[in-house]
MARDREN-211930 format. One record per residue (C-alpha): residue number from 1; residue in three letters; x, z, y. Coordinates in nm, 3 decimals, decimal comma, padded with zeros to 5 digits, always signed. Example, Ala and Ser with C-alpha at 12.3 -4.5 7.8 and 13.67 -1.06 7.14 Angstrom:
// residues 2
<1; "ALA"; <+01,230; +00,780; -00,450>>;
<2; "SER"; <+01,367; +00,714; -00,106>>;
***
This chain:
// residues 453
<1; "MET"; <+12,682; +11,688; +08,795>>;
<2; "THR"; <+12,808; +11,869; +08,484>>;
<3; "PHE"; <+12,834; +12,244; +08,518>>;
<4; "PRO"; <+13,125; +12,431; +08,355>>;
<5; "LYS"; <+12,887; +12,644; +08,145>>;
<6; "MET"; <+12,712; +12,333; +08,015>>;
<7; "ARG"; <+13,050; +12,178; +07,930>>;
<8; "ALA"; <+13,138; +12,497; +07,739>>;
<9; "ILE"; <+12,808; +12,488; +07,551>>;
<10; "TRP"; <+12,854; +12,124; +07,455>>;
<11; "SER"; <+13,225; +12,146; +07,385>>;
<12; "THR"; <+13,351; +11,981; +07,067>>;
<13; "PRO"; <+13,427; +12,308; +06,876>>;
<14; "LEU"; <+13,079; +12,447; +06,944>>;
<15; "ARG"; <+12,915; +12,116; +06,855>>;
<16; "LEU"; <+13,106; +12,108; +06,526>>;
<17; "THR"; <+13,005; +12,469; +06,458>>;
<18; "ALA"; <+12,640; +12,388; +06,529>>;
<19; "ILE"; <+12,657; +12,081; +06,304>>;
<20; "LEU"; <+12,812; +12,280; +06,018>>;
<21; "VAL"; <+12,550; +12,557; +06,053>>;
<22; "LEU"; <+12,274; +12,295; +06,058>>;
<23; "ILE"; <+12,418; +12,131; +05,746>>;
<24; "PHE"; <+12,429; +12,472; +05,577>>;
<25; "ILE"; <+12,067; +12,539; +05,674>>;
<26; "LEU"; <+11,950; +12,200; +05,549>>;
<27; "SER"; <+12,144; +12,223; +05,224>>;
<28; "SER"; <+12,018; +12,577; +05,161>>;
<29; "ALA"; <+11,661; +12,473; +05,239>>;
<30; "VAL"; <+11,687; +12,176; +05,003>>;
<31; "SER"; <+11,839; +12,397; +04,729>>;
<32; "PHE"; <+11,571; +12,666; +04,758>>;
<33; "ALA"; <+11,293; +12,409; +04,779>>;
<34; "THR"; <+11,424; +12,225; +04,475>>;
<35; "ALA"; <+11,457; +12,549; +04,278>>;
<36; "TYR"; <+11,104; +12,654; +04,382>>;
<37; "PHE"; <+10,943; +12,326; +04,278>>;
<38; "VAL"; <+11,134; +12,317; +03,947>>;
<39; "ILE"; <+11,032; +12,676; +03,862>>;
<40; "ARG"; <+10,672; +12,610; +03,969>>;
<41; "ALA"; <+10,656; +12,300; +03,751>>;
<42; "THR"; <+10,791; +12,505; +03,460>>;
<43; "PHE"; <+10,529; +12,776; +03,519>>;
<44; "ASP"; <+10,250; +12,517; +03,538>>;
<45; "THR"; <+10,366; +12,358; +03,213>>;
<46; "THR"; <+10,368; +12,701; +03,046>>;
<47; "LEU"; <+10,018; +12,773; +03,181>>;
<48; "GLN"; <+09,895; +12,438; +03,053>>;
<49; "ASP"; <+10,024; +12,523; +02,707>>;
<50; "GLU"; <+09,858; +12,867; +02,716>>;
<51; "ILE"; <+09,524; +12,718; +02,830>>;
<52; "THR"; <+09,545; +12,452; +02,560>>;
<53; "GLN"; <+09,606; +12,722; +02,298>>;
<54; "LYS"; <+09,304; +12,924; +02,420>>;
<55; "ILE"; <+09,084; +12,617; +02,411>>;
<56; "ALA"; <+09,209; +12,537; +02,059>>;
<57; "VAL"; <+09,083; +12,880; +01,944>>;
<58; "TYR"; <+08,730; +12,795; +02,059>>;
<59; "GLN"; <+08,749; +12,441; +01,923>>;
<60; "ALA"; <+08,823; +12,589; +01,580>>;
<61; "ILE"; <+08,477; +12,758; +01,574>>;
<62; "GLU"; <+08,242; +12,506; +01,413>>;
<63; "ASN"; <+07,911; +12,697; +01,437>>;
<64; "GLN"; <+07,754; +12,660; +01,781>>;
<65; "ASP"; <+07,588; +13,004; +01,774>>;
<66; "ASP"; <+07,915; +13,168; +01,676>>;
<67; "LEU"; <+08,091; +12,976; +01,955>>;
<68; "VAL"; <+07,837; +13,085; +02,216>>;
<69; "GLY"; <+07,853; +13,444; +02,095>>;
<70; "ARG"; <+08,233; +13,449; +02,104>>;
<71; "LEU"; <+08,242; +13,300; +02,453>>;
<72; "ALA"; <+07,982; +13,547; +02,579>>;
<73; "ASP"; <+08,181; +13,841; +02,444>>;
<74; "ASP"; <+08,511; +13,709; +02,583>>;
<75; "ALA"; <+08,361; +13,632; +02,926>>;
<76; "ALA"; <+08,216; +13,981; +02,950>>;
<77; "ALA"; <+08,547; +14,143; +02,855>>;
<78; "THR"; <+08,781; +13,917; +03,057>>;
<79; "ASN"; <+08,904; +14,002; +03,405>>;
<80; "PRO"; <+08,841; +13,695; +03,625>>;
<81; "GLU"; <+09,149; +13,784; +03,828>>;
<82; "LEU"; <+09,352; +13,680; +03,523>>;
<83; "LEU"; <+09,132; +13,437; +03,333>>;
<84; "ILE"; <+08,806; +13,258; +03,407>>;
<85; "LEU"; <+08,581; +13,136; +03,130>>;
<86; "GLN"; <+08,281; +12,912; +03,192>>;
<87; "TYR"; <+08,076; +12,739; +02,926>>;
<88; "LEU"; <+07,795; +12,500; +03,014>>;
<89; "PRO"; <+07,599; +12,423; +02,693>>;
<90; "ASP"; <+07,385; +12,113; +02,671>>;
<91; "SER"; <+07,084; +12,341; +02,643>>;
<92; "GLY"; <+07,054; +12,706; +02,715>>;
<93; "LYS"; <+07,201; +12,958; +02,959>>;
<94; "ALA"; <+07,550; +12,909; +03,106>>;
<95; "ILE"; <+07,819; +13,158; +03,018>>;
<96; "SER"; <+08,073; +13,259; +03,287>>;
<97; "ASN"; <+08,259; +13,562; +03,425>>;
<98; "VAL"; <+08,223; +13,421; +03,779>>;
<99; "ARG"; <+07,912; +13,321; +03,967>>;
<100; "HIS"; <+08,019; +12,965; +04,032>>;
<101; "PHE"; <+08,313; +12,746; +03,938>>;
<102; "PRO"; <+08,353; +12,391; +04,074>>;
<103; "PRO"; <+08,319; +12,101; +03,828>>;
<104; "ILE"; <+08,652; +11,951; +03,727>>;
<105; "SER"; <+08,788; +11,693; +03,487>>;
<106; "GLY"; <+09,099; +11,756; +03,280>>;
<107; "PHE"; <+09,363; +11,981; +03,443>>;
<108; "ALA"; <+09,322; +12,087; +03,806>>;
<109; "ILE"; <+09,445; +12,354; +04,046>>;
<110; "ILE"; <+09,158; +12,547; +04,202>>;
<111; "PRO"; <+09,206; +12,767; +04,512>>;
<112; "GLU"; <+09,021; +13,095; +04,561>>;
<113; "ARG"; <+08,792; +12,960; +04,831>>;
<114; "ALA"; <+08,636; +12,711; +04,585>>;
<115; "ILE"; <+08,513; +12,988; +04,355>>;
<116; "ASP"; <+08,208; +13,207; +04,413>>;
<117; "HIS"; <+08,318; +13,534; +04,259>>;
<118; "SER"; <+08,021; +13,754; +04,362>>;
<119; "LYS"; <+08,244; +14,026; +04,503>>;
<120; "ARG"; <+08,459; +14,040; +04,193>>;
<121; "ASP"; <+08,833; +14,017; +04,247>>;
<122; "ILE"; <+08,994; +13,683; +04,168>>;
<123; "SER"; <+09,337; +13,530; +04,225>>;
<124; "GLU"; <+09,444; +13,307; +04,509>>;
<125; "SER"; <+09,487; +13,006; +04,279>>;
<126; "TYR"; <+09,408; +12,895; +03,924>>;
<127; "LEU"; <+09,521; +12,626; +03,687>>;
<128; "ALA"; <+09,204; +12,509; +03,510>>;
<129; "ARG"; <+09,112; +12,265; +03,234>>;
<130; "SER"; <+08,772; +12,123; +03,144>>;
<131; "VAL"; <+08,713; +11,999; +02,793>>;
<132; "ARG"; <+08,418; +11,929; +02,560>>;
<133; "VAL"; <+08,382; +12,205; +02,298>>;
<134; "GLY"; <+08,090; +12,213; +02,054>>;
<135; "ARG"; <+07,770; +12,116; +02,229>>;
<136; "GLY"; <+07,883; +12,203; +02,580>>;
<137; "GLN"; <+08,153; +12,181; +02,845>>;
<138; "LEU"; <+08,419; +12,453; +02,848>>;
<139; "ILE"; <+08,634; +12,541; +03,149>>;
<140; "VAL"; <+08,932; +12,774; +03,108>>;
<141; "ALA"; <+09,116; +12,874; +03,428>>;
<142; "GLN"; <+09,425; +13,094; +03,427>>;
<143; "THR"; <+09,573; +13,267; +03,730>>;
<144; "ARG"; <+09,873; +13,122; +03,906>>;
<145; "ASN"; <+09,969; +13,455; +04,064>>;
<146; "GLN"; <+10,313; +13,440; +03,904>>;
<147; "ILE"; <+10,388; +13,115; +04,085>>;
<148; "ILE"; <+10,259; +13,247; +04,418>>;
<149; "GLU"; <+10,453; +13,571; +04,381>>;
<150; "MET"; <+10,761; +13,374; +04,286>>;
<151; "GLY"; <+10,726; +13,172; +04,609>>;
<152; "GLU"; <+10,690; +13,491; +04,812>>;
<153; "ILE"; <+10,997; +13,636; +04,641>>;
<154; "MET"; <+11,201; +13,326; +04,721>>;
<155; "LEU"; <+11,081; +13,340; +05,082>>;
<156; "SER"; <+11,191; +13,704; +05,097>>;
<157; "VAL"; <+11,529; +13,602; +04,958>>;
<158; "VAL"; <+11,557; +13,346; +05,238>>;
<159; "LEU"; <+11,456; +13,594; +05,508>>;
<160; "ILE"; <+11,656; +13,889; +05,377>>;
<161; "GLY"; <+11,957; +13,708; +05,235>>;
<162; "LEU"; <+11,992; +13,368; +05,399>>;
<163; "LEU"; <+11,911; +13,456; +05,760>>;
<164; "PRO"; <+12,178; +13,729; +05,787>>;
<165; "THR"; <+12,421; +13,487; +05,628>>;
<166; "LEU"; <+12,330; +13,224; +05,885>>;
<167; "LEU"; <+12,362; +13,479; +06,163>>;
<168; "PHE"; <+12,704; +13,585; +06,038>>;
<169; "ALA"; <+12,812; +13,221; +05,995>>;
<170; "SER"; <+12,692; +13,138; +06,348>>;
<171; "VAL"; <+12,873; +13,434; +06,503>>;
<172; "ALA"; <+13,189; +13,362; +06,304>>;
<173; "GLY"; <+13,166; +12,991; +06,389>>;
<174; "ALA"; <+13,115; +13,068; +06,758>>;
<175; "PHE"; <+13,416; +13,302; +06,749>>;
<176; "VAL"; <+13,632; +13,035; +06,585>>;
<177; "ALA"; <+13,499; +12,772; +06,827>>;
<178; "ARG"; <+13,580; +13,000; +07,120>>;
<179; "GLY"; <+13,939; +13,030; +07,000>>;
<180; "ALA"; <+13,966; +12,654; +06,960>>;
<181; "ARG"; <+13,812; +12,599; +07,304>>;
<182; "ARG"; <+14,060; +12,844; +07,453>>;
<183; "LYS"; <+14,349; +12,647; +07,301>>;
<184; "ILE"; <+14,201; +12,320; +07,429>>;
<185; "LYS"; <+14,164; +12,474; +07,776>>;
<186; "VAL"; <+14,530; +12,579; +07,770>>;
<187; "ILE"; <+14,631; +12,225; +07,672>>;
<188; "GLN"; <+14,416; +12,079; +07,953>>;
<189; "THR"; <+14,559; +12,321; +08,208>>;
<190; "THR"; <+14,915; +12,243; +08,102>>;
<191; "LEU"; <+14,853; +11,868; +08,124>>;
<192; "ALA"; <+14,696; +11,913; +08,469>>;
<193; "ASP"; <+14,995; +12,119; +08,586>>;
<194; "PHE"; <+15,236; +11,864; +08,444>>;
<195; "THR"; <+15,047; +11,578; +08,609>>;
<196; "GLY"; <+15,055; +11,773; +08,934>>;
<197; "GLY"; <+15,432; +11,779; +08,930>>;
<198; "GLN"; <+15,511; +12,105; +08,751>>;
<199; "MET"; <+15,760; +11,953; +08,513>>;
<200; "ALA"; <+15,834; +12,289; +08,346>>;
<201; "ALA"; <+15,471; +12,336; +08,234>>;
<202; "ARG"; <+15,443; +12,384; +07,857>>;
<203; "VAL"; <+15,169; +12,483; +07,611>>;
<204; "PRO"; <+15,244; +12,825; +07,457>>;
<205; "VAL"; <+15,256; +12,795; +07,077>>;
<206; "ALA"; <+15,272; +13,106; +06,859>>;
<207; "THR"; <+15,522; +13,109; +06,575>>;
<208; "GLY"; <+15,353; +13,032; +06,247>>;
<209; "ASP"; <+15,054; +12,841; +06,388>>;
<210; "VAL"; <+14,987; +12,545; +06,160>>;
<211; "ASP"; <+14,643; +12,422; +06,273>>;
<212; "ASP"; <+14,577; +12,081; +06,428>>;
<213; "LEU"; <+14,557; +12,213; +06,785>>;
<214; "SER"; <+14,897; +12,376; +06,745>>;
<215; "ASP"; <+15,037; +12,042; +06,626>>;
<216; "ILE"; <+14,884; +11,874; +06,932>>;
<217; "SER"; <+15,034; +12,147; +07,154>>;
<218; "LYS"; <+15,377; +12,088; +07,004>>;
<219; "ALA"; <+15,338; +11,713; +07,056>>;
<220; "VAL"; <+15,241; +11,772; +07,421>>;
<221; "ASN"; <+15,546; +11,995; +07,469>>;
<222; "THR"; <+15,771; +11,733; +07,312>>;
<223; "MET"; <+15,627; +11,466; +07,541>>;
<224; "ALA"; <+15,665; +11,696; +07,845>>;
<225; "THR"; <+16,029; +11,765; +07,758>>;
<226; "SER"; <+16,101; +11,394; +07,727>>;
<227; "GLN"; <+15,921; +11,318; +08,053>>;
<228; "GLU"; <+16,104; +11,599; +08,233>>;
<229; "ALA"; <+16,438; +11,465; +08,114>>;
<230; "LEU"; <+16,341; +11,112; +08,215>>;
<231; "ILE"; <+16,225; +11,219; +08,562>>;
<232; "ALA"; <+16,538; +11,430; +08,608>>;
<233; "SER"; <+16,746; +11,127; +08,518>>;
<234; "MET"; <+16,550; +10,908; +08,761>>;
<235; "ARG"; <+16,590; +11,167; +09,036>>;
<236; "GLN"; <+16,962; +11,179; +08,972>>;
<237; "VAL"; <+16,981; +10,801; +08,991>>;
<238; "SER"; <+16,776; +10,806; +09,314>>;
<239; "ALA"; <+17,001; +11,075; +09,458>>;
<240; "ASP"; <+17,309; +10,874; +09,365>>;
<241; "ILE"; <+17,162; +10,561; +09,523>>;
<242; "ALA"; <+17,064; +10,760; +09,833>>;
<243; "HIS"; <+17,414; +10,898; +09,862>>;
<244; "ASP"; <+17,574; +10,559; +09,809>>;
<245; "LEU"; <+17,344; +10,381; +10,058>>;
<246; "LYS"; <+17,321; +10,648; +10,324>>;
<247; "THR"; <+17,682; +10,625; +10,432>>;
<248; "PRO"; <+17,698; +10,241; +10,459>>;
<249; "ILE"; <+17,373; +10,235; +10,660>>;
<250; "GLN"; <+17,505; +10,501; +10,895>>;
<251; "ARG"; <+17,828; +10,309; +10,930>>;
<252; "VAL"; <+17,637; +09,994; +11,021>>;
<253; "ALA"; <+17,448; +10,188; +11,288>>;
<254; "VAL"; <+17,774; +10,330; +11,426>>;
<255; "ILE"; <+17,935; +09,987; +11,430>>;
<256; "LEU"; <+17,638; +09,842; +11,615>>;
<257; "ASP"; <+17,663; +10,121; +11,872>>;
<258; "GLN"; <+18,038; +10,054; +11,914>>;
<259; "ILE"; <+17,973; +09,686; +11,964>>;
<260; "SER"; <+17,713; +09,766; +12,228>>;
<261; "GLU"; <+17,942; +10,010; +12,412>>;
<262; "LYS"; <+18,284; +09,845; +12,380>>;
<263; "THR"; <+18,207; +09,477; +12,382>>;
<264; "GLU"; <+18,093; +09,254; +12,663>>;
<265; "LEU"; <+17,810; +09,046; +12,525>>;
<266; "SER"; <+17,605; +08,767; +12,662>>;
<267; "GLU"; <+17,236; +08,815; +12,722>>;
<268; "GLY"; <+17,147; +08,640; +12,399>>;
<269; "GLN"; <+17,397; +08,845; +12,200>>;
<270; "GLU"; <+17,258; +09,168; +12,344>>;
<271; "VAL"; <+16,911; +09,065; +12,232>>;
<272; "LEU"; <+17,034; +08,995; +11,879>>;
<273; "LEU"; <+17,226; +09,325; +11,875>>;
<274; "ALA"; <+16,916; +09,517; +11,986>>;
<275; "ARG"; <+16,714; +09,349; +11,707>>;
<276; "ALA"; <+16,983; +09,442; +11,455>>;
<277; "ARG"; <+16,977; +09,806; +11,570>>;
<278; "ASP"; <+16,595; +09,813; +11,546>>;
<279; "GLU"; <+16,605; +09,670; +11,193>>;
<280; "THR"; <+16,868; +09,925; +11,095>>;
<281; "ASP"; <+16,648; +10,207; +11,226>>;
<282; "ARG"; <+16,356; +10,060; +11,033>>;
<283; "ILE"; <+16,563; +10,053; +10,713>>;
<284; "VAL"; <+16,660; +10,417; +10,764>>;
<285; "LYS"; <+16,296; +10,521; +10,822>>;
<286; "THR"; <+16,175; +10,325; +10,519>>;
<287; "PHE"; <+16,449; +10,474; +10,307>>;
<288; "GLN"; <+16,363; +10,828; +10,422>>;
<289; "SER"; <+15,992; +10,768; +10,359>>;
<290; "LEU"; <+16,061; +10,645; +10,004>>;
<291; "LEU"; <+16,272; +10,951; +09,930>>;
<292; "GLN"; <+16,004; +11,182; +10,070>>;
<293; "LEU"; <+15,736; +11,002; +09,868>>;
<294; "ALA"; <+15,939; +11,046; +09,550>>;
<295; "GLN"; <+15,980; +11,417; +09,624>>;
<296; "LEU"; <+15,607; +11,460; +09,688>>;
<297; "GLU"; <+15,503; +11,275; +09,372>>;
<298; "GLY"; <+15,751; +11,480; +09,173>>;
<299; "GLY"; <+15,597; +11,805; +09,301>>;
<300; "ALA"; <+15,929; +11,927; +09,435>>;
<301; "VAL"; <+15,767; +12,093; +09,739>>;
<302; "ARG"; <+15,471; +12,254; +09,561>>;
<303; "ASP"; <+15,633; +12,599; +09,584>>;
<304; "ARG"; <+15,617; +12,573; +09,964>>;
<305; "LEU"; <+15,237; +12,582; +09,973>>;
<306; "ASP"; <+15,110; +12,890; +10,158>>;
<307; "PRO"; <+14,786; +12,982; +10,339>>;
<308; "THR"; <+14,786; +12,759; +10,649>>;
<309; "ASP"; <+14,546; +12,743; +10,943>>;
<310; "LEU"; <+14,441; +12,377; +10,946>>;
<311; "HIS"; <+14,266; +12,427; +11,281>>;
<312; "ARG"; <+14,592; +12,535; +11,445>>;
<313; "VAL"; <+14,787; +12,251; +11,282>>;
<314; "THR"; <+14,532; +11,987; +11,390>>;
<315; "THR"; <+14,517; +12,120; +11,746>>;
<316; "ASP"; <+14,898; +12,122; +11,780>>;
<317; "VAL"; <+14,934; +11,764; +11,654>>;
<318; "CYS"; <+14,654; +11,633; +11,876>>;
<319; "GLU"; <+14,799; +11,807; +12,184>>;
<320; "PHE"; <+15,144; +11,665; +12,104>>;
<321; "LEU"; <+15,018; +11,307; +12,061>>;
<322; "GLU"; <+14,757; +11,313; +12,336>>;
<323; "ALA"; <+15,009; +11,224; +12,610>>;
<324; "GLU"; <+15,154; +10,941; +12,400>>;
<325; "ALA"; <+14,804; +10,803; +12,336>>;
<326; "GLU"; <+14,716; +10,815; +12,708>>;
<327; "ASP"; <+15,040; +10,639; +12,801>>;
<328; "GLN"; <+14,947; +10,355; +12,565>>;
<329; "GLY"; <+14,592; +10,335; +12,704>>;
<330; "TYR"; <+14,407; +10,521; +12,427>>;
<331; "THR"; <+14,181; +10,823; +12,419>>;
<332; "LEU"; <+14,238; +11,096; +12,160>>;
<333; "HIS"; <+13,941; +11,327; +12,103>>;
<334; "LEU"; <+13,931; +11,639; +11,880>>;
<335; "ASN"; <+13,603; +11,793; +11,763>>;
<336; "VAL"; <+13,582; +12,116; +11,559>>;
<337; "SER"; <+13,252; +12,225; +11,404>>;
<338; "GLY"; <+13,144; +12,497; +11,164>>;
<339; "ASP"; <+13,248; +12,857; +11,140>>;
<340; "GLY"; <+13,609; +12,934; +11,047>>;
<341; "PRO"; <+13,844; +13,026; +10,913>>;
<342; "PHE"; <+13,993; +12,684; +10,837>>;
<343; "THR"; <+14,261; +12,819; +10,608>>;
<344; "VAL"; <+14,391; +12,602; +10,324>>;
<345; "LYS"; <+14,679; +12,645; +10,084>>;
<346; "GLY"; <+14,933; +12,397; +10,209>>;
<347; "ASP"; <+15,258; +12,311; +10,382>>;
<348; "ARG"; <+15,233; +12,313; +10,763>>;
<349; "GLN"; <+15,495; +12,041; +10,810>>;
<350; "LEU"; <+15,334; +11,805; +10,559>>;
<351; "LEU"; <+14,984; +11,862; +10,695>>;
<352; "SER"; <+15,113; +11,790; +11,044>>;
<353; "GLN"; <+15,271; +11,471; +10,913>>;
<354; "VAL"; <+14,942; +11,360; +10,756>>;
<355; "ILE"; <+14,749; +11,402; +11,081>>;
<356; "ALA"; <+15,026; +11,239; +11,286>>;
<357; "ASN"; <+15,053; +10,944; +11,044>>;
<358; "LEU"; <+14,678; +10,878; +11,062>>;
<359; "ILE"; <+14,665; +10,902; +11,441>>;
<360; "GLN"; <+14,970; +10,678; +11,486>>;
<361; "ASN"; <+14,830; +10,434; +11,230>>;
<362; "ALA"; <+14,510; +10,418; +11,435>>;
<363; "LEU"; <+14,707; +10,366; +11,758>>;
<364; "ARG"; <+14,903; +10,087; +11,593>>;
<365; "HIS"; <+14,603; +09,893; +11,461>>;
<366; "THR"; <+14,334; +09,936; +11,728>>;
<367; "PRO"; <+14,302; +09,749; +12,059>>;
<368; "VAL"; <+14,413; +09,918; +12,380>>;
<369; "GLY"; <+14,138; +10,132; +12,533>>;
<370; "SER"; <+14,007; +10,249; +12,196>>;
<371; "CYS"; <+13,911; +10,606; +12,116>>;
<372; "ILE"; <+14,059; +10,786; +11,817>>;
<373; "ASP"; <+13,829; +11,063; +11,696>>;
<374; "VAL"; <+13,973; +11,356; +11,502>>;
<375; "SER"; <+13,719; +11,599; +11,357>>;
<376; "LEU"; <+13,754; +11,922; +11,162>>;
<377; "SER"; <+13,455; +12,088; +10,997>>;
<378; "ARG"; <+13,368; +12,341; +10,734>>;
<379; "SER"; <+13,068; +12,354; +10,503>>;
<380; "GLY"; <+13,061; +12,636; +10,251>>;
<381; "ASN"; <+13,395; +12,639; +10,071>>;
<382; "GLN"; <+13,488; +12,284; +10,174>>;
<383; "ILE"; <+13,697; +12,199; +10,480>>;
<384; "THR"; <+13,688; +11,836; +10,596>>;
<385; "LEU"; <+13,947; +11,668; +10,819>>;
<386; "CYS"; <+13,857; +11,322; +10,944>>;
<387; "VAL"; <+14,037; +11,062; +11,158>>;
<388; "ALA"; <+13,830; +10,763; +11,273>>;
<389; "ASP"; <+13,902; +10,461; +11,491>>;
<390; "ASN"; <+13,720; +10,145; +11,602>>;
<391; "GLY"; <+13,987; +09,897; +11,497>>;
<392; "PRO"; <+13,958; +09,614; +11,244>>;
<393; "GLY"; <+13,928; +09,861; +10,956>>;
<394; "VAL"; <+14,017; +09,800; +10,593>>;
<395; "PRO"; <+13,799; +09,582; +10,365>>;
<396; "GLU"; <+13,646; +09,771; +10,076>>;
<397; "ASP"; <+13,832; +09,568; +09,814>>;
<398; "GLU"; <+14,168; +09,659; +09,973>>;
<399; "ARG"; <+14,117; +10,034; +10,027>>;
<400; "ASP"; <+14,285; +10,125; +09,702>>;
<401; "LYS"; <+14,568; +09,879; +09,763>>;
<402; "VAL"; <+14,664; +10,018; +10,106>>;
<403; "LEU"; <+14,747; +10,348; +09,935>>;
<404; "GLN"; <+15,015; +10,174; +09,728>>;
<405; "ARG"; <+15,378; +10,172; +09,834>>;
<406; "LEU"; <+15,489; +09,902; +10,075>>;
<407; "TYR"; <+15,150; +09,726; +10,066>>;
<408; "ARG"; <+15,050; +09,567; +10,394>>;
<409; "MET"; <+14,743; +09,357; +10,462>>;
<410; "GLU"; <+14,800; +09,008; +10,603>>;
<411; "LYS"; <+14,661; +09,102; +10,946>>;
<412; "SER"; <+14,898; +09,402; +10,964>>;
<413; "ARG"; <+15,221; +09,217; +10,897>>;
<414; "THR"; <+15,272; +09,138; +11,265>>;
<415; "THR"; <+15,264; +09,507; +11,363>>;
<416; "ASP"; <+15,533; +09,770; +11,321>>;
<417; "GLY"; <+15,534; +09,970; +11,003>>;
<418; "ASN"; <+15,668; +09,970; +10,650>>;
<419; "GLY"; <+15,352; +10,003; +10,443>>;
<420; "LEU"; <+15,428; +10,362; +10,345>>;
<421; "GLY"; <+15,215; +10,558; +10,594>>;
<422; "LEU"; <+14,895; +10,575; +10,389>>;
<423; "SER"; <+15,100; +10,612; +10,069>>;
<424; "LEU"; <+15,251; +10,931; +10,213>>;
<425; "VAL"; <+14,904; +11,047; +10,321>>;
<426; "SER"; <+14,775; +10,991; +09,966>>;
<427; "ALA"; <+15,072; +11,175; +09,810>>;
<428; "ILE"; <+15,039; +11,472; +10,049>>;
<429; "CYS"; <+14,662; +11,494; +09,981>>;
<430; "ALA"; <+14,728; +11,490; +09,605>>;
<431; "LEU"; <+14,986; +11,765; +09,649>>;
<432; "HIS"; <+14,725; +11,976; +09,831>>;
<433; "ASP"; <+14,447; +11,892; +09,577>>;
<434; "ALA"; <+14,253; +11,731; +09,862>>;
<435; "GLU"; <+14,009; +11,445; +09,808>>;
<436; "LEU"; <+14,104; +11,135; +10,012>>;
<437; "ILE"; <+13,822; +10,896; +10,108>>;
<438; "LEU"; <+13,858; +10,571; +10,305>>;
<439; "SER"; <+13,532; +10,435; +10,447>>;
<440; "ASP"; <+13,391; +10,203; +10,712>>;
<441; "ASN"; <+13,348; +10,349; +11,063>>;
<442; "HIS"; <+13,129; +10,058; +11,183>>;
<443; "PRO"; <+13,361; +09,927; +11,314>>;
<444; "GLY"; <+13,698; +10,063; +11,223>>;
<445; "LEU"; <+13,842; +10,286; +10,955>>;
<446; "GLN"; <+13,746; +10,642; +10,875>>;
<447; "VAL"; <+13,989; +10,850; +10,670>>;
<448; "GLN"; <+13,838; +11,169; +10,532>>;
<449; "MET"; <+14,020; +11,452; +10,353>>;
<450; "ASN"; <+13,821; +11,721; +10,175>>;
<451; "PHE"; <+13,998; +12,051; +10,104>>;
<452; "SER"; <+13,834; +12,299; +09,866>>;
<453; "LYS"; <+13,912; +12,666; +09,929>>;
***
């Protein structure tokens, strides 16, 4: 089950906003990281040049005693937090302004923890070089504090500058996404209303809107206008056909009545006349059902939907048909469960027709002596109306087909009916936003309608 809030969170506008913010974060991170590494490499190259120049000064001293004396003086006067000097002569005492410095070869970066500074302040990191000078090994290490401070400064720039920018971009993006989602919701609602039969439903478009969603809204409105005109034209044609056919059919019925009343007929002729009158009545009923179905699917009666007590409607229909069922040898049973009220937004006449159609359909297709069960229940905000019988039922692969107009299963063709009963039930359920479910009653057919309050 997908909750509305989750759908809102994962809506396309918000996903696009999140993707754009993520791209901005990644691109900014790559830019800052690239800048940091380029600047650090530049600093390291500069430090290497400075260390090489310092070493060159000592390499220029040819006398070993002078070299040792110069290194001793420089080591004593040099702050190890900035520069470390260590000279390990082949013979004699080592010279250093720190207690211990790890052995290295060539250039190397040395962290603070690798140096024993005997409580003297040193830097967090050094760039060091070891080289042979005179008759000993000289190590010159220069602080990398500038690089570390530069990294901290760039991190501060990210925290102080980039994060507020990201926050602002996220809020602005969410605001824009909310507006886009609102427009999409309006389009969805309009399409749902139009599909439900409200032919006048249109998407409101503000003058001057030139974004993609506004173009889609205009396209939807154009389509709706064309569909409305087409349906109006079809309704007019249907009305014209109804008007043109209604009178001839009525005339045929009148003529048949006149023949029956004014003409002496043989027994066989009376049988044929009775069959002709029955077929004429069947044509009239089929014609009326088709017209009603067209009206329901067009949403013409949607404005008649009012709060209706489904319990009262069900009880009235069952009481009305109970005598008819008993006369034909059937039992009609009504069961109501759950606390009321059983109020739904609907049309009393159409709801009565649904229940009557289902009960009469069950009477028509079940053997004499069967029991037709009608149940009405409520669970939370859902009201369920169910009509079940123990007849032959409807195979699972034909349950969708029996809701189509004029469709009749092979085993039903010998019974009365025009194949429009369940089609009308389906159309009335759709008009009332009720879920229609056909299932097996083991044996028989169970028709369930779920109304949401």
